Structures are given as structure tokens and as C-alpha cells.
C-alpha positions as CSV (number, residue, x, y, z in Angstrom):
1,M,-0.2,-0.1,0.3
2,K,3.2,2.2,1.0
3,L,4.5,1.6,-2.7
4,Q,1.2,2.4,-4.4
5,K,1.3,5.7,-2.3
6,I,4.6,6.5,-3.5
7,D,4.0,6.0,-7.5
8,T,1.0,8.1,-7.3
9,A,2.3,10.8,-5.8
10,N,5.3,10.1,-8.4
11,K,2.6,10.5,-11.3
12,R,1.5,13.5,-9.9
13,Q,5.1,15.4,-10.0
14,K,5.0,17.4,-12.7
15,S,8.4,17.1,-15.1
16,P,10.4,19.6,-15.9
17,K,9.3,19.6,-19.7
18,Q,5.4,20.2,-18.7
19,V,6.7,23.2,-16.5
20,I,8.3,24.8,-19.4
21,V,5.3,24.3,-21.4
22,F,3.3,25.3,-18.9
23,I,5.2,28.5,-18.2
24,L,5.6,29.0,-22.0
25,S,1.6,28.4,-22.2
26,F,1.4,31.2,-19.9
27,I,3.4,34.0,-21.6
28,L,1.4,33.1,-24.7
29,L,-1.9,33.6,-22.7
30,I,-0.3,37.1,-21.6
31,V,0.1,37.9,-25.1
32,V,-2.9,36.9,-26.6
33,I,-5.1,38.6,-24.1
34,N,-2.9,42.1,-24.6
35,T,-4.2,41.3,-28.3
36,F,-7.4,40.5,-28.0
37,F,-8.1,43.7,-25.9
38,V,-6.4,46.5,-28.3
39,R,-8.5,48.8,-29.9
40,N,-6.3,51.6,-31.6
41,S,-5.2,51.2,-35.6
42,Q,-8.4,49.0,-36.6
43,Q,-8.2,50.2,-40.1
44,F,-8.8,46.4,-41.7
45,A,-12.0,46.4,-39.9
46,N,-13.2,49.7,-40.8
47,L,-11.7,49.1,-44.4
48,A,-14.3,45.6,-44.0
49,H,-17.1,47.6,-43.3
50,S,-16.4,49.9,-46.2
51,F,-16.2,47.0,-48.4
52,L,-19.4,45.6,-47.1
53,N,-20.7,49.0,-48.4
54,L,-19.0,48.2,-51.5
55,K,-16.8,51.2,-50.9
56,L,-13.1,51.3,-51.3
57,Y,-12.4,54.2,-49.2
58,F,-13.0,54.9,-45.4
59,L,-16.6,55.7,-44.3
60,H,-15.5,58.0,-41.9
61,P,-12.1,59.1,-40.5
62,I,-9.5,57.3,-39.1
63,G,-6.8,60.0,-37.6
64,N,-3.8,61.9,-38.0
65,Q,-0.8,60.9,-39.6
66,T,-0.1,58.5,-36.9
67,Q,-3.0,55.7,-38.8
68,N,-1.0,56.5,-42.2
69,P,-4.1,57.4,-43.8
70,V,-3.9,57.8,-47.8
71,Y,-5.7,61.0,-48.6
72,Y,-6.8,61.3,-52.6
73,K,-9.6,63.6,-54.0
74,G,-11.5,64.2,-50.4
75,K,-11.5,60.5,-49.5
76,E,-9.2,58.1,-46.9
77,F,-7.5,55.0,-48.0
78,F,-5.0,52.6,-46.9
79,D,-2.1,51.4,-48.5
80,D,-1.8,47.8,-47.5
81,G,-3.1,44.9,-49.7
82,P,-7.1,44.0,-48.9
83,L,-7.0,40.5,-47.8
84,P,-6.8,41.2,-44.2
85,A,-10.1,43.2,-44.9
86,I,-11.2,41.0,-46.9
87,I,-10.9,38.3,-44.0
88,L,-13.1,40.2,-41.7
89,M,-15.8,40.8,-43.7
90,P,-17.7,37.8,-42.7
91,F,-16.6,38.6,-39.1
92,E,-17.9,42.0,-39.1
93,A,-21.4,41.2,-41.1
94,L,-22.2,39.1,-38.6
95,F,-21.4,41.8,-35.5
96,K,-23.0,44.7,-37.3
97,L,-26.5,42.5,-36.7
98,F,-26.1,42.9,-33.3
99,H,-24.9,46.7,-33.6
100,L,-21.3,45.6,-32.3
101,F,-17.7,45.9,-34.0
102,F,-15.7,43.0,-34.3
103,Y,-11.9,44.4,-33.3
104,Q,-9.4,42.5,-35.3
105,G,-7.7,41.2,-31.8
106,Y,-11.3,38.7,-31.9
107,L,-9.4,36.9,-34.8
108,Q,-5.8,37.5,-33.9
109,W,-5.2,35.2,-31.3
110,I,-6.8,32.8,-33.4
111,L,-4.2,32.8,-36.1
112,I,-1.2,33.3,-33.3
113,I,-2.2,30.0,-32.0
114,L,-2.8,28.4,-36.0
115,T,0.7,29.7,-36.4
116,L,2.3,28.3,-33.4
117,N,0.7,24.8,-34.7
118,I,2.0,24.8,-38.1
119,I,5.6,25.6,-36.9
120,Y,5.0,22.7,-34.5
121,K,3.8,20.2,-37.3
122,I,7.0,21.3,-39.7
123,A,9.6,21.0,-37.0
124,H,8.0,17.4,-36.5
125,L,8.0,16.8,-40.4
126,I,12.3,17.4,-40.0
127,G,12.5,15.0,-37.6
128,F,12.4,16.8,-34.1
129,K,10.6,14.8,-31.2
130,K,7.2,16.0,-30.0
131,H,8.7,18.4,-26.9
132,D,11.7,19.6,-29.5
133,A,9.2,20.5,-31.7
134,L,7.0,22.4,-29.2
135,L,10.1,24.4,-27.6
136,L,11.1,25.3,-31.6
137,A,7.3,26.5,-32.2
138,F,7.0,28.5,-29.0
139,T,10.6,30.0,-29.5
140,F,9.5,31.7,-33.1
141,I,6.1,33.2,-31.4
142,L,8.2,34.2,-27.8
143,G,11.6,34.1,-29.1
144,S,11.9,36.1,-31.9
145,V,10.5,39.5,-33.4
146,Y,7.3,37.6,-34.1
147,I,6.1,38.5,-30.3
148,G,6.2,42.4,-31.1
149,V,3.4,41.7,-33.6
150,A,1.7,39.2,-31.9
151,I,0.9,41.2,-28.5
152,N,-1.0,44.3,-31.0
153,S,-3.7,43.4,-33.4
154,S,-3.3,46.9,-34.8
155,S,-3.8,46.8,-38.6
156,W,0.4,46.6,-39.4
157,Y,0.8,43.7,-36.9
158,F,-2.1,42.3,-37.8
159,A,-1.2,41.9,-41.5
160,Q,2.1,40.6,-40.4
161,V,0.6,37.7,-38.5
162,I,-1.4,36.6,-41.4
163,T,1.3,37.1,-43.6
164,T,3.6,35.3,-41.5
165,Y,0.9,31.9,-41.1
166,L,0.4,32.1,-44.5
167,V,4.1,31.8,-45.1
168,F,4.4,29.0,-43.2
169,L,1.5,27.1,-44.8
170,I,3.4,27.3,-47.8
171,I,6.6,26.0,-46.4
172,Y,4.4,23.1,-44.8
173,E,3.1,22.4,-48.2
174,Y,6.2,22.7,-49.9
175,L,8.0,20.0,-47.4
176,T,5.2,17.8,-47.8
177,V,2.2,17.1,-50.7
178,K,3.5,19.9,-53.1
179,R,-0.1,20.4,-53.9
180,W,0.8,23.5,-56.7
181,W,-2.9,24.6,-57.1
182,L,-2.6,25.0,-53.3
183,L,0.4,26.8,-53.1
184,G,-0.5,28.9,-56.2
185,I,-3.8,30.0,-54.2
186,L,-1.9,30.3,-50.7
187,S,0.9,32.8,-52.8
188,A,-2.0,34.9,-54.2
189,F,-3.0,35.0,-50.5
190,V,0.6,36.4,-49.5
191,L,0.6,38.9,-52.5
192,L,-2.9,40.5,-51.3
193,S,-1.5,41.1,-48.1
194,R,2.3,42.2,-48.1
195,V,3.9,42.2,-51.1
196,S,7.0,42.2,-49.3
197,A,6.8,38.6,-48.4
198,F,5.7,37.7,-51.4
199,A,9.7,36.1,-52.2
200,I,8.3,33.1,-50.7
201,V,7.2,32.5,-54.1
202,F,10.7,31.8,-55.6
203,L,11.0,28.9,-53.3
204,L,8.8,27.3,-55.2
205,I,10.0,28.4,-58.6
206,L,13.3,27.7,-58.0
207,D,11.5,24.0,-56.9
208,I,9.6,24.0,-60.5
209,L,12.6,24.5,-62.4
210,F,15.2,22.3,-61.5
211,N,13.6,19.3,-60.3
212,R,13.9,16.6,-62.5
213,S,10.6,16.3,-63.9
214,S,9.6,16.7,-67.9
215,I,9.3,20.1,-69.4
216,K,5.5,19.1,-70.0
217,A,5.2,18.5,-65.8
218,K,7.4,22.0,-65.1
219,L,4.9,23.8,-67.1
220,T,1.8,22.3,-65.4
221,N,3.3,23.1,-62.5
222,M,4.0,27.0,-63.5
223,I,0.8,27.1,-64.6
224,K,-1.0,25.9,-61.5
225,L,1.2,28.0,-59.3
226,G,1.3,31.2,-61.4
227,F,-2.8,31.3,-62.3
228,P,-3.6,32.4,-59.0
229,V,-0.9,34.7,-58.4
230,L,-1.7,36.2,-62.0
231,L,-5.5,36.5,-60.7
232,A,-4.2,38.4,-57.5
233,G,-2.3,40.4,-59.3
234,I,-5.0,41.7,-61.2
235,L,-6.9,41.9,-58.4
236,I,-4.6,44.4,-56.9
237,G,-4.0,46.7,-60.3
238,L,-8.2,47.0,-60.1
239,Y,-8.0,47.6,-56.8
240,N,-5.4,50.5,-57.3
241,Y,-7.1,51.8,-60.7
242,L,-10.1,52.4,-58.9
243,R,-8.8,53.9,-55.8
244,F,-5.7,56.5,-57.6
245,G,-6.3,55.7,-61.3
246,D,-3.3,53.9,-61.8
247,P,-2.8,50.1,-61.6
248,L,0.6,50.6,-60.3
249,N,0.2,52.7,-57.7
250,G,-1.2,51.7,-54.2
251,G,-1.0,55.1,-52.8
252,Y,1.9,55.2,-50.8
253,L,2.7,58.4,-52.3
254,Y,-0.2,60.0,-50.7
255,Q,0.3,58.6,-47.4
256,A,0.3,61.0,-44.7
257,I,3.4,60.5,-42.7
258,D,5.8,62.4,-40.5
259,Q,8.3,64.6,-42.2
260,T,11.1,62.6,-41.1
261,A,9.3,59.6,-43.4
262,R,8.5,61.7,-45.9
263,Y,12.0,63.2,-46.7
264,S,13.1,59.4,-46.8
265,R,10.5,58.8,-49.0
266,S,11.5,61.5,-51.3
267,K,14.5,59.7,-52.0
268,G,12.8,56.8,-53.2
269,L,9.9,54.2,-52.4
270,F,12.6,51.5,-52.6
271,S,16.4,52.5,-53.0
272,V,19.6,51.7,-52.2
273,K,20.1,54.7,-50.0
274,H,17.7,53.2,-47.4
275,I,20.4,50.1,-46.7
276,P,22.7,51.9,-44.2
277,F,19.7,52.9,-42.0
278,N,18.0,49.9,-42.4
279,F,20.7,47.4,-42.3
280,Y,21.9,49.1,-39.0
281,H,18.9,48.4,-37.1
282,L,18.7,44.7,-38.5
283,V,21.7,43.8,-37.6
284,F,23.2,46.2,-35.0
285,G,20.2,47.7,-33.1
286,T,20.1,47.9,-29.6
287,P,18.1,48.5,-26.7
288,I,17.8,51.7,-25.2
289,I,19.1,52.8,-21.6
290,N,16.3,53.6,-19.3
291,T,17.8,56.9,-17.8
292,P,15.5,59.7,-16.3
293,N,17.3,62.3,-18.9
294,S,20.1,62.7,-21.3
295,N,21.6,65.0,-18.3
296,N,22.0,61.5,-15.8
297,W,23.5,58.4,-16.4
298,I,22.3,56.1,-13.5
299,A,20.1,53.9,-15.0
300,N,16.1,53.3,-13.8
301,F,14.3,49.8,-13.7
302,P,13.6,48.0,-16.1
303,Y,17.3,49.3,-17.2
304,F,17.0,48.4,-20.6
305,E,14.0,49.1,-22.8
306,N,12.7,48.5,-26.7
307,N,14.1,50.8,-29.4
308,P,11.2,51.6,-31.5
309,L,13.2,52.1,-34.5
310,G,14.2,48.2,-34.1
311,L,16.6,45.7,-32.2
312,S,18.9,43.4,-33.9
313,I,17.8,40.1,-35.3
314,F,20.7,38.5,-33.3
315,I,19.1,40.0,-29.8
316,T,15.4,39.3,-30.6
317,S,17.0,35.9,-31.9
318,P,20.2,35.0,-30.7
319,Y,20.2,31.3,-31.3
320,L,20.3,32.1,-35.3
321,I,24.1,32.8,-34.9
322,F,24.3,29.0,-34.8
323,L,23.9,29.0,-38.7
324,F,27.3,31.2,-39.0
325,Y,29.3,28.1,-37.5
326,Q,28.2,25.2,-39.6
327,S,30.1,24.2,-42.6
328,R,29.2,25.8,-45.8
329,K,28.9,21.9,-47.4
330,I,25.9,21.9,-44.7
331,F,24.1,24.5,-46.7
332,Y,24.6,22.3,-50.3
333,Q,21.0,20.7,-50.1
334,K,18.2,22.0,-52.9
335,D,15.4,22.9,-50.1
336,I,17.9,24.9,-47.8
337,I,19.5,26.7,-50.9
338,F,16.0,27.8,-52.2
339,L,14.7,28.7,-48.6
340,L,17.8,31.1,-48.7
341,I,17.6,32.7,-51.9
342,S,13.4,33.3,-51.4
343,A,14.6,34.9,-47.4
344,L,17.5,36.8,-49.6
345,V,14.8,38.4,-52.1
346,G,13.1,39.3,-49.3
347,L,16.0,40.9,-47.3
348,I,17.2,43.2,-50.6
349,I,12.9,44.2,-50.8
350,V,13.1,45.0,-47.1
351,L,16.5,46.9,-46.9
352,T,16.3,48.9,-49.6
353,Y,12.2,49.9,-48.6
354,F,12.1,53.7,-47.3
355,G,10.4,52.8,-44.1
356,V,12.1,51.0,-40.9
357,G,9.1,50.1,-39.5
358,T,8.7,52.9,-36.3
359,Y,7.0,51.7,-33.2
360,Q,8.0,48.4,-33.1
361,F,9.0,45.5,-31.3
362,G,12.8,44.5,-32.7
363,Y,13.2,44.5,-36.7
364,R,9.6,43.3,-37.7
365,Y,9.7,44.2,-41.4
366,S,12.3,41.0,-40.8
367,L,9.0,38.9,-40.4
368,D,9.0,38.7,-44.5
369,F,11.7,36.6,-44.5
370,L,12.4,35.1,-41.1
371,P,10.1,31.9,-41.4
372,E,12.5,31.0,-44.5
373,I,15.7,31.3,-42.2
374,F,13.9,29.8,-39.3
375,T,13.2,27.0,-41.2
376,V,16.5,26.9,-42.5
377,F,17.8,26.7,-38.6
378,M,15.6,24.3,-38.3
379,L,16.6,21.9,-41.2
380,I,20.2,22.2,-40.5
381,Y,20.2,21.7,-36.4
382,Y,18.3,18.9,-36.8
383,K,20.6,17.5,-39.8
384,T,23.5,18.2,-37.6
385,K,22.7,17.8,-34.0
386,Q,19.2,15.2,-34.1
387,S,17.6,16.5,-31.3
388,L,18.1,20.1,-29.1
389,S,20.8,20.2,-26.9
390,F,20.5,21.3,-23.1
391,G,22.5,24.8,-24.0
392,M,20.1,25.4,-27.0
393,K,17.3,24.9,-25.3
394,F,18.7,26.9,-22.5
395,L,19.3,29.9,-25.1
396,F,15.4,29.2,-26.5
397,L,14.4,30.2,-22.7
398,L,16.5,32.8,-22.1
399,T,15.6,34.7,-25.6
400,I,12.0,34.2,-24.7
401,A,12.8,35.5,-21.1
402,F,14.3,38.3,-22.4
403,N,12.3,39.3,-25.3
404,F,9.2,39.1,-23.0
405,Y,11.2,41.7,-20.5
406,L,11.6,44.2,-23.2
407,I,8.4,43.5,-24.6
408,L,6.8,44.9,-21.4
409,S,8.1,48.3,-22.0
410,F,6.7,47.7,-25.6
411,I,3.1,47.8,-24.7
């Protein structure tokens, strides 16, 4: 009887893995709760109302230049892709019946959980055991720049949450069934959300071009991939033409922004002149020392604060340094090369863009190519180690803790 009691007691004890999962889930819950109650910058929700009323402009003013309104011929528009607003339309229509407003945060938390799930599936598919795969998924959500967009459901972050989920869906489909028609639809959705994240399509194009199938099969797959993307491109062109009379004008030139951003934009929407500033914050951006004023060198708690101009990707995701210590030969794998090329294209787009993504945690535009980099990290780590080492697990948890510490000054 005593032995049975001891066994029962042992069963009730939580393993370290269970404790870690509980703590990470609790942190994620805090993130989800915060995003659920965000009420500012609901441009896509307001735009969904406009679409339901067959209008392409806001039905009422959305605010000053901090909301990035696009003024054209006496009306206010939004310059981001239309898909997030289209997704919200049925929810807005349903809530409208009860005279309620459907905030973006009501949907964003679901997208966060779905993203966690698809990353877990990718990690498990690569070969990681369940607990390692789950820790990798939590690490991307909480231990990268992603936590900064997950914790705030205002429109710019809401669009990036949608896009990140779509890109990971593309990667999962690519690594499994490769249904080209579905990959085409998902790529079209990315194009309709964030053009800068559309670089993921190079992963798919390169795979079609360099696989060993016949020319006929390549052509068929390219059509399956390209047709939905072509339709999306036509839809964007029509959307722009109906708003601004030009299929290639997304409204950025009419966007109300502050003087500093206007000066940067005057040098070109995309230009090599923007690379130094963007590259600095992507690679070398550091937290801000919390002092009462510029004349006081005594730091106050919490000592370090988030830098709204951007933090280095190696601060928000220091484990990525692991990739620089691997032999070049380990990268000579088709999937890894194609993922890196896609990430490089996305990186070039981001670095040459006039905006830095001000008011952000980390360098949030890096999310346009970070899913590819994180997948490469998982592929190479599994190829060299097969399972997460104690040191890497500790680094993951330390990164999550530090990001959560910094995020408190962001929210």
C-alpha cells in the first residue's frame, strides 16, 4: 500500500518539460489577452465595413498621420493589401447584425495559435521529437520579433500575423504534398497581404525549374502556381485603378506620414540609399538604456527598454548565430538553398524600402523573410544534432525571457 502511494505521488509530480510548457503557455496567454483588447488602429476592420458597403475608402476619418491614412480626392484610403480586410468581412457582417464592432484582436489570437501549430508540424516533420518541436514553435512565437506583432492587433501587425501564417503554410505544403494549385492560392494570398513577403514564391519557382521532372510537368506546375498569382496581381491592379486611377499606384505617395519619413520617401520608395539605416537596425540595433533624462547616467529599472526604431535580429533571435558556425557544405541541400534565396530576395526588398517600421519590437519587417530563415535553422540543426541540446534549449528559454522583459516597455 505504501508503494502504491509513492507511485501515485510520483505520477502527480510534474516533469521539467511539463513545467516549461506551462510557463511558455502562460506567457503566450498574456500575449493573447493583450492583443484581444487592443482597440486602436483598426484600419482593416474599418475597411471591411467599407467593402460591405461597396466602398474602397473609409466611411469615416481614421485619425492623423500616426494612422497612415492615404488622402486622395477628398477621401481616405489605406495603402496595405486588401486581404486582411476581406478576411474580416464575414465577421464584421455578423457583428453588424447585433450593432457590434469586430475588432482585429478577436481573430488575431486564433491566427497566433494556428501559427504555433503549423511551426510545430514543420519541426516534427523535419524529425524533431514532440517536446523539441513544441519548444521550437514556442521559440519562434515568443523568442523572435514575432512576439512584437503578436502582442498588438493594430492593422500593421495584424497583416504581418496573417502573412507569417500563410508563409509557414506554404513551407509546410512545400515540404509535404506539394499541391501546386494550393501553393499558388496561398502565394496569391501573401501577395494580397504583404508584397514584400511574396519573395517566398521564389522557393516554389526554383523547385519547379530545378527538379528532374519533364518540361511538360514543369510547365503544368508553373501554370498551377502562377494562375492564382496572376489573378491576385490583376485584382491588385484593379483595386489600385479604382482608387487612384493607376494599376501600379498603391497609394504610398499620398500617404500622410511625418516629416522624417517624408524626406526618406522623397529619396525613393525603394532605393539603395535606404540600405545603411535599415541594415544597421536589422543587425546592430540595441535596446535603449532607461535613464530619467540625457543629463543623468544612472539607469532606472527596468534598465533596458525596447528601441522603437528596431532591435538587431541577433538580439531578438540570438540562436540564429548557430548558422554562422556551420560548414558551408551543410547548406548544399536543395531545400535549404531555395529557402535562403527566397529569404535573400525578401531581405533586399526590406532593406531598400524607405520605411524602417517605426514603433515596433525588434525589426518587424524581418518577418517577411524570417519564416524561411527559421526553417533553415531547424533543417540544419536537425541535420547536425538530431535533437535540441541542453545549451540550445537554455538559450531558447533565455531569449524568450529577455524578449518578454523588453516587450513590457513596448506595450
